[in-house]
C-alpha positions in Angstrom: 10.1 -4.4 40.4 6.8 -5.7 38.9 6.1 -5.0 35.2 3.2 -2.7 34.6 1.0 -1.6 31.8 2.9 1.7 31.7 6.2 -0.1 31.2 4.7 -1.8 28.1 3.4 1.5 26.9 6.8 3.1 27.1 8.4 0.2 25.2 5.7 0.5 22.5 6.3 4.3 22.2 10.0 3.7 21.9 9.3 1.5 18.8 6.4 3.7 17.5 6.2 7.2 18.9 2.7 8.5 19.2 3.8 11.6 17.4 4.1 9.5 14.2 0.3 8.7 14.3 -1.9 10.4 11.7 -4.0 13.2 13.0 -7.3 11.3 13.0 -5.8 8.3 14.8 -6.0 7.5 18.5 -3.4 4.9 19.5 -2.0 4.4 23.0 -3.7 3.4 26.3 -7.5 3.3 25.7 -8.7 1.7 28.8 -7.3 0.5 32.1 -4.9 1.3 35.0 -1.4 2.2 33.8 0.0 1.0 37.1 -1.6 -2.4 36.8 0.9 -5.3 37.2 1.2 -7.4 34.0 2.1 -11.1 34.0 0.4 -12.0 30.8 -0.5 -10.3 27.5 -2.9 -11.2 24.7 -2.1 -10.0 21.2 -5.0 -9.3 18.7 -5.7 -7.1 15.7 -9.0 -5.8 17.1 -10.8 -5.9 20.5 -13.9 -8.1 20.0 -16.2 -9.9 22.4 -14.5 -13.1 21.5 -11.0 -11.7 22.2 -12.2 -10.3 25.5 -13.6 -13.7 26.5 -10.3 -15.4 25.5 -8.4 -12.8 27.6 -10.6 -13.5 30.6 -10.1 -17.2 30.3 -6.3 -16.8 30.1 -6.3 -14.4 33.0 -4.4 -11.7 31.1 -4.1 -8.1 32.4 -3.4 -6.5 29.0 -4.8 -6.8 25.5 -2.3 -5.4 23.0 -3.9 -4.6 19.6 -3.1 -2.9 16.3 -6.5 -1.2 15.8 -7.5 1.4 18.5 -10.4 0.4 20.7 -12.0 3.8 20.3 -12.2 4.9 16.6 -15.4 6.8 16.8 -17.1 8.8 19.5 -18.9 6.6 22.0 -22.5 7.9 22.6 -23.3 5.6 25.5 -21.7 3.0 27.6 -24.7 0.6 28.3 -25.4 -3.0 27.8 -27.7 -2.1 24.9 -24.7 -1.6 22.6 -21.8 -4.0 21.7 -19.1 -1.4 22.5 -20.8 -0.6 25.9 -20.9 -4.3 26.8 -17.2 -4.7 25.9 -16.2 -1.7 28.0 -18.1 -2.9 31.0 -16.6 -6.4 30.5 -13.1 -5.1 30.3 -13.5 -2.8 33.4 -15.0 -5.6 35.4 -12.2 -8.0 34.5 -9.6 -5.2 35.1 -8.1 -5.8 31.6 -6.3 -2.8 30.0 -6.3 -2.1 26.3 -3.2 -0.7 24.5 -2.8 -0.1 20.7 -0.2 1.0 18.2 -1.8 1.9 14.8 -0.6 4.3 12.2 2.4 5.2 14.3 3.5 1.6 14.0 2.6 1.5 10.3 4.9 4.5 9.7 7.7 3.8 12.2 11.1 2.6 11.1 11.2 -1.1 11.9 7.4 -1.0 12.0 4.6 -2.7 10.1 5.6 -1.9 6.5 9.3 -2.5 7.1 8.3 -5.9 8.4 6.3 -6.7 5.3 9.3 -5.8 3.2 11.4 -8.2 5.2 8.8 -10.9 4.9 8.8 -10.4 1.1 12.6 -10.6 1.0 13.0 -7.0 0.0 15.8 -5.5 2.1 16.3 -2.5 -0.2 13.5 0.1 -0.3 12.7 3.8 0.0 9.8 5.7 1.6 6.9 6.2 -0.7 6.7 10.0 -1.2 3.5 11.4 0.4 1.9 14.7 1.1 2.4 14.3 4.8 5.2 13.1 7.1 5.7 10.4 8.2 5.0 8.3 5.1 3.4 4.9 5.8 4.2 3.5 2.3 7.3 1.8 1.1 8.6 1.4 -2.5 11.0 -1.3 -3.7 12.6 -2.1 -7.1 12.4 -5.8 -7.8 13.3 -8.2 -10.6 10.7 -7.8 -13.3 8.0 -10.3 -12.4 4.6 -11.1 -13.9 1.7 -9.8 -11.8 0.3 -13.3 -11.4 3.6 -14.8 -10.1 4.2 -11.8 -7.8 0.7 -12.2 -6.3 1.4 -15.9 -5.7 4.7 -15.1 -3.9 3.1 -12.4 -1.8 0.1 -14.6 -0.9 2.5 -17.4 0.3 4.6 -14.9 2.3 1.6 -13.4 4.1 -0.2 -16.7 4.5 -3.4 -15.5 2.9 -5.9 -18.1 1.6 -6.8 -16.0 -1.4 -6.2 -12.5 -2.8 -7.4 -10.2 -5.6 -5.5 -8.8 -8.5 -6.2 -5.7 -10.6 -4.4 -5.6 -14.0 -3.2 -8.0 -16.7 -1.8 -11.2 -15.1 1.3 -11.1 -17.3 2.0 -7.4 -16.6 5.7 -7.1 -15.6 6.1 -5.6 -12.2 9.4 -3.9 -11.3 8.5 -1.1 -8.9 6.4 -2.4 -6.0 4.7 -0.1 -3.5 3.5 -1.5 -0.2 0.9 0.0 2.2 -0.5 -2.3 4.9 -4.1 -2.5 5.8 -6.1 0.0 3.8 -3.8 2.0 1.5 -5.8 3.1 -1.5 -5.5 6.8 -0.4 -1.9 6.4 -1.6 -2.9 5.4 -5.2 -2.0 8.6 -6.9 1.2 8.9 -4.8 2.1 5.5 -6.2 1.5 6.6 -9.7 3.6 9.7 -9.2 6.4 7.5 -7.8 6.1 5.4 -11.0 5.1 2.3 -9.1 3.9 -0.6 -11.3 1.9 -2.2 -8.6 0.5 -1.5 -5.1 0.2 -4.2 -2.5 -2.5 -3.3 0.1 -6.0 -4.3 1.3 -9.6 -3.0 1.4 -9.7 -2.2 -2.3 -13.2 -1.1 -3.5 -14.7 -1.6 -6.9 -14.3 2.1 -7.8 -10.8 2.3 -6.5 -9.9 -0.8 -8.6 -11.3 0.8 -11.7 -9.4 4.0 -10.9 -6.2 1.9 -10.8 -7.0 0.4 -14.2 -7.6 3.9 -15.6 -4.3 5.1 -14.2 -2.4 2.1 -15.5 -1.2 0.7 -12.1 -1.7 -2.9 -10.9 -3.1 -3.8 -7.5 -2.6 -6.8 -5.3 -5.3 -6.8 -2.6 -4.1 -9.3 0.0 -6.8 -8.2 2.5 -6.6 -5.9 5.5 -6.3 -8.8 8.0 -3.6 -10.7 6.1 -1.4 -7.6 5.5 -1.4 -6.9 9.3 -2.0 -9.9 11.6 1.2 -11.9 11.0 3.3 -8.7 10.8 1.8 -7.2 14.0 2.3 -10.4 16.1 5.9 -10.7 14.9 6.7 -7.1 15.8 5.0 -7.3 19.2 6.7 -10.6 20.1 10.1 -9.0 19.2 9.3 -5.8 21.2 8.2 -7.9 24.2 11.3 -10.1 24.1 13.5 -8.0 26.4 10.6 -7.8 29.0 10.4 -11.6 28.9 14.2 -11.9 29.4 13.9 -9.8 32.6 10.6 -11.4 33.6 10.7 -15.1 32.5 7.2 -15.7 33.9 5.7 -13.1 31.5 3.4 -14.9 29.1 2.5 -13.5 25.6 -0.4 -15.2 23.8 -1.6 -14.7 20.2 -5.4 -14.6 20.2 -6.9 -17.7 18.7 -10.1 -15.7 18.3 -8.3 -13.1 16.1 -9.7 -14.0 12.7 -10.3 -12.4 9.4 -14.0 -11.3 9.3 -14.1 -12.4 5.7 -14.4 -16.1 5.0 -13.4 -17.4 1.5 -15.6 -19.9 -0.2 -14.9 -21.6 -3.5 -17.9 -21.9 -5.8 -18.5 -25.1 -7.6 -20.3 -24.4 -10.9 -22.5 -26.9 -12.6 -21.1 -28.0 -16.0 -22.9 -26.3 -18.9 -25.2 -28.5 -20.9 -24.1 -29.2 -24.5 -26.4 -27.9 -27.2 
């Protein structure tokens, strides 16, 4: 029997049940025919015009993403707006879009568990939070200076650069991890006596709050705390399907890129007085 979009959806829900998603989130099948036969899949973090063009060139039937295609209400579906053009393009190409977001972040064996594995931290607990399920994880590690810990994390997540908040020689022993955008967990981390939070999307004011609260931050970026982790999870989830259907192709989008580009600034030497 041919593999369908609905089959992939069922496998995804087995890994990350939709009931584990936060109330504001909208993962699952966003667009397309659930009965569409699938012979190739493109993995991406977001649906973008570039990702859609790549999907069309590869002839895939399904784009599997972490971030839901519809985050905000769509006021119009016209060629005047980027979202409208993308919707029209996907429908014309008969490409379905499926996502797993906060349900995959929170799920056992999901995004944050995979980060812990990448960091070589097999022993951890759930970060206590006001709601269930908790997305965050908390690990006790060998006391490590913040600067050295940031270096190790950056290498593990393959990020070209990251930002630190806190003294570089601060010894870190209790590390909290929240992928993507996790500063909503800041006070929960403090209550759990975490020394440092690894996350992304840290604003100036949130960084200042962290300093005031006495907790360090490692901001490895939204993209770099999710892209490698998401593709590893999806390739593993899709492995049994490929075993049954050897012709099934799974591609990692070459056009899936961090929107932030890092540039080193060369400063002119100061003139001697």
